[in-house]
C-alpha positions as CSV (number, residue, x, y, z in Angstrom):
1,M,0.0,0.0,0.0
2,D,2.8,2.4,0.9
3,E,4.6,1.7,-2.4
4,K,1.4,2.4,-4.4
5,I,0.9,5.7,-2.6
6,K,4.6,6.6,-3.3
7,L,4.2,5.8,-7.0
8,E,1.1,7.9,-7.3
9,N,2.7,10.8,-5.6
10,D,5.7,10.6,-7.9
11,E,3.5,10.6,-10.9
12,N,1.8,13.8,-9.7
13,K,5.2,15.6,-9.1
14,G,6.9,17.5,-11.9
15,R,10.0,16.4,-13.7
16,M,13.4,18.1,-13.2
17,I,15.9,18.4,-16.1
18,V,19.2,20.0,-15.7
19,F,21.5,21.4,-18.3
20,A,25.2,21.1,-17.5
21,S,28.5,21.6,-19.3
22,A,32.1,20.8,-18.5
23,K,33.3,24.0,-20.3
24,G,31.9,27.5,-20.7
25,G,30.9,28.9,-24.1
26,V,29.2,25.8,-25.5
27,G,25.7,27.3,-25.7
28,K,24.2,25.7,-22.6
29,T,22.2,28.7,-21.4
30,I,20.7,29.4,-24.9
31,T,19.8,25.7,-25.1
32,S,18.1,25.5,-21.7
33,V,16.2,28.7,-22.2
34,N,14.8,27.6,-25.6
35,I,13.9,24.2,-24.2
36,A,12.1,25.8,-21.3
37,T,10.3,28.3,-23.6
38,T,9.2,25.5,-25.9
39,L,7.8,23.4,-23.0
40,A,5.8,26.5,-21.9
41,I,4.5,27.2,-25.5
42,K,3.4,23.6,-25.7
43,G,1.2,24.2,-22.7
44,Y,3.2,22.6,-19.9
45,S,3.6,24.5,-16.7
46,T,7.4,25.3,-16.7
47,C,9.9,27.0,-14.5
48,I,13.5,27.7,-15.3
49,L,15.9,28.1,-12.4
50,D,19.1,29.9,-13.1
51,G,21.6,27.7,-11.3
52,S,24.6,29.8,-12.3
53,F,24.6,31.6,-9.0
54,Q,27.5,34.0,-9.7
55,F,27.0,35.0,-13.3
56,G,23.7,33.7,-14.5
57,D,22.4,34.8,-17.9
58,V,18.9,33.4,-18.1
59,N,17.3,36.8,-17.5
60,L,19.4,38.3,-20.2
61,A,18.4,35.6,-22.7
62,L,14.7,36.3,-21.9
63,D,15.0,40.1,-21.5
64,L,13.8,40.1,-17.9
65,K,14.9,42.2,-14.9
66,P,14.4,40.6,-11.5
67,N,13.3,42.3,-8.3
68,L,13.7,39.1,-6.2
69,T,16.1,36.2,-6.7
70,I,16.9,32.8,-5.3
71,S,19.3,34.5,-2.8
72,D,16.3,36.4,-1.3
73,L,14.2,33.3,-1.2
74,I,16.8,31.1,0.4
75,Q,17.2,33.6,3.3
76,D,13.5,33.2,4.3
77,L,12.4,29.7,3.3
78,K,9.3,30.0,5.5
79,V,7.6,31.9,2.6
80,I,7.5,28.6,0.6
81,N,5.2,27.1,3.2
82,N,2.7,30.0,3.2
83,G,2.1,30.0,-0.6
84,T,4.2,33.0,-1.6
85,L,6.8,31.2,-3.6
86,S,5.3,32.6,-6.7
87,N,6.3,36.1,-5.6
88,F,9.9,35.2,-6.3
89,L,9.2,34.1,-9.9
90,L,9.3,36.3,-13.0
91,S,6.8,35.7,-15.8
92,H,7.9,35.6,-19.4
93,N,5.3,36.2,-22.2
94,S,5.9,32.6,-23.4
95,G,4.4,31.4,-20.1
96,V,7.6,30.2,-18.6
97,K,8.4,31.2,-15.0
98,V,11.9,32.2,-13.9
99,L,13.6,31.9,-10.6
100,S,16.6,34.2,-11.1
101,A,20.2,33.9,-10.1
102,P,21.5,36.5,-7.5
103,V,22.0,40.0,-8.8
104,R,25.6,40.1,-7.4
105,P,28.2,37.3,-7.5
106,E,28.9,37.5,-3.7
107,Y,25.3,36.7,-2.9
108,A,25.9,33.2,-4.2
109,D,27.6,32.5,-0.9
110,L,24.2,32.7,0.8
111,I,22.9,29.6,-1.1
112,H,23.3,26.2,0.6
113,P,22.3,22.6,-0.5
114,E,19.6,22.2,2.1
115,G,17.8,25.3,0.9
116,L,18.1,24.2,-2.8
117,I,16.5,20.8,-2.0
118,N,13.6,22.6,-0.3
119,I,13.1,24.9,-3.2
120,V,13.3,22.2,-5.8
121,E,10.8,20.0,-4.0
122,N,8.3,22.8,-3.8
123,L,8.7,23.9,-7.4
124,L,8.1,20.3,-8.5
125,K,4.8,20.5,-6.7
126,D,3.7,23.5,-8.8
127,F,5.3,22.8,-12.2
128,K,5.2,19.9,-14.7
129,Y,8.8,20.7,-15.7
130,L,11.6,22.4,-13.8
131,V,14.5,23.3,-16.0
132,V,17.8,24.2,-14.3
133,D,20.6,26.0,-16.1
134,L,23.7,25.1,-14.2
135,A,27.1,26.9,-14.1
136,S,29.8,25.0,-16.0
137,G,31.7,22.4,-14.0
138,L,30.9,20.1,-11.0
139,S,30.5,22.3,-8.0
140,E,28.7,21.1,-4.8
141,H,25.5,22.9,-5.9
142,N,25.7,21.4,-9.4
143,V,26.0,17.9,-8.0
144,T,23.1,18.5,-5.7
145,F,20.9,19.5,-8.6
146,M,22.1,16.5,-10.6
147,E,21.3,14.1,-7.8
148,L,17.7,15.5,-7.7
149,A,17.2,15.6,-11.5
150,H,15.3,13.1,-13.6
151,K,17.6,13.8,-16.6
152,I,21.0,15.4,-16.9
153,Y,21.7,17.0,-20.3
154,I,25.4,17.7,-20.8
155,V,25.9,20.3,-23.5
156,T,29.1,20.3,-25.5
157,D,30.4,21.1,-28.9
158,I,32.8,19.3,-31.2
159,E,36.0,21.1,-30.2
160,M,38.8,19.1,-28.6
161,A,38.8,20.9,-25.2
162,S,35.0,20.6,-24.8
163,L,34.9,16.9,-25.6
164,K,37.9,16.2,-23.3
165,N,36.3,17.9,-20.4
166,T,32.9,16.4,-21.2
167,K,34.4,12.9,-21.1
168,M,35.9,13.7,-17.7
169,M,32.5,14.9,-16.5
170,I,30.7,11.8,-17.7
171,K,33.3,9.6,-16.0
172,T,32.8,11.5,-12.7
173,L,29.0,11.2,-12.9
174,T,29.4,7.5,-13.6
175,Q,31.4,7.1,-10.4
176,L,28.6,9.0,-8.6
177,G,26.1,6.5,-9.9
178,L,24.3,9.1,-12.1
179,S,25.3,7.8,-15.6
180,E,21.8,6.5,-16.4
181,K,20.4,10.0,-16.3
182,V,23.0,11.4,-18.7
183,I,22.2,12.5,-22.3
184,V,24.8,14.5,-24.2
185,V,23.7,17.4,-26.4
186,V,26.2,18.4,-29.1
187,N,25.6,22.0,-29.9
188,R,26.8,23.3,-33.2
189,G,27.1,19.7,-34.3
190,N,27.6,20.5,-38.0
191,M,30.2,23.2,-37.5
192,E,33.5,23.1,-39.4
193,S,35.9,21.1,-37.3
194,V,38.6,18.4,-37.5
195,I,36.2,16.3,-35.4
196,K,32.8,15.3,-36.9
197,F,29.6,14.7,-35.1
198,K,29.8,11.0,-35.9
199,D,33.1,10.7,-34.0
200,V,31.6,12.0,-30.8
201,Y,30.1,8.5,-30.0
202,S,33.6,6.9,-29.9
203,I,35.3,9.8,-28.2
204,L,32.8,10.1,-25.3
205,E,31.9,6.3,-25.2
206,I,28.3,7.2,-24.6
207,E,25.2,6.3,-26.7
208,N,22.7,8.9,-25.6
209,I,23.6,11.8,-27.8
210,L,21.5,14.5,-29.5
211,S,22.6,17.3,-31.8
212,I,21.7,20.9,-32.4
213,P,22.8,22.5,-35.7
214,N,25.1,25.5,-35.9
215,D,23.4,28.8,-36.7
216,F,25.5,31.6,-35.2
217,K,23.6,34.5,-36.7
218,I,20.2,33.4,-35.3
219,V,21.6,32.4,-31.9
220,S,23.6,35.6,-31.5
221,K,20.7,37.9,-32.4
222,S,18.4,35.9,-30.2
223,F,20.6,36.2,-27.2
224,N,21.4,39.9,-27.7
225,M,17.8,40.8,-28.1
226,G,16.5,38.6,-25.3
227,I,14.1,36.8,-27.5
228,P,14.3,32.9,-27.7
229,F,14.8,31.9,-31.3
230,V,12.0,29.3,-31.0
231,I,9.7,32.4,-30.7
232,S,11.4,34.7,-33.3
233,K,12.4,32.0,-35.8
234,P,10.2,29.0,-35.2
235,E,10.5,27.5,-38.7
236,E,14.3,27.5,-38.8
237,K,16.1,24.2,-38.5
238,I,17.7,25.0,-35.1
239,S,14.2,25.7,-33.7
240,R,12.8,22.5,-35.1
241,E,15.7,20.5,-33.5
242,I,14.9,22.1,-30.1
243,T,11.2,21.1,-30.6
244,S,12.4,17.6,-31.4
245,I,14.3,17.4,-28.2
246,V,11.3,18.8,-26.2
247,N,9.1,16.1,-27.8
248,K,11.5,13.5,-26.5
249,I,11.6,15.1,-23.1
250,C,7.8,14.9,-22.9
251,D,7.7,11.2,-24.0
252,K,8.0,9.0,-20.9
253,K,9.1,6.1,-23.1
254,Y,11.9,8.2,-24.6
255,S,15.2,6.5,-25.0
256,A,17.9,8.4,-26.9
257,R,19.0,6.7,-30.1
258,V,21.6,4.0,-29.8
259,K,24.6,3.9,-32.0
260,R,27.4,1.3,-32.1
261,R,30.6,2.6,-30.7
262,R,33.4,3.2,-33.2
263,K,36.9,2.2,-32.5
264,G,40.2,3.2,-33.9
265,G,41.2,6.4,-35.6
266,I,43.1,9.4,-34.4
267,F,40.6,10.2,-31.6
268,N,41.8,7.3,-29.3
269,F,44.3,9.7,-27.8
270,F,41.5,10.6,-25.3
271,G,41.9,7.1,-23.9
272,T,39.3,4.7,-22.5
273,A,37.4,5.8,-19.4
274,K,38.1,3.6,-16.4
275,A,35.6,3.0,-13.6
């Protein structure tokens, strides 16, 4: 009986997906913002939490200016229990809600894992999807979010440094027992590079891989204007690929496509990950 109640409660709770990266500059924030916006446009109650507590850019990508942020909320967690959590959320015209990063880098020191867990649990009661845009790397806060998440999307590109660091991140998450949650998103997957998208499977030794095409002009204009490109350019290929990823997120039976690992070639210099 207890197990049945637990399953029913889990079904009623929202789903949390985090976007991480092992290196900055790979397009993680623009990806997470457009994913969250698309979820909201599709009619799902969606909140995006800016988990880059020192230098978050979610508000910039959505052209929003916060009055209250997560650093204000975490200093007075009692407000969660009296129904005023919504006062700390910004509303975007797409329907997505935003819990902003602190307005000053030093305010990040106010945030602690216990408070984050409390906030996440309550947001999942109110929203079907909670999207978290993490800072790059594997900080204590990032690992806390990853442990709570249903899925971990690691965003990378096809440059050597990005893939090297991504492989190290995947290895660490495997050691933490989180590998089953991991899906890699290769941003700018068709960009000109010595490495090709098809080589990423053997380099990273992972099968759950998605790709977003390179479109610098659209992405740059979108970010600088604070308008997600899924809104301003919904028919472009890059927007269609974001929608495709969102459709997979919404499908409970979703399993990322499987490809056979490739061996040999010049990319073996990365070595084989050891448990």
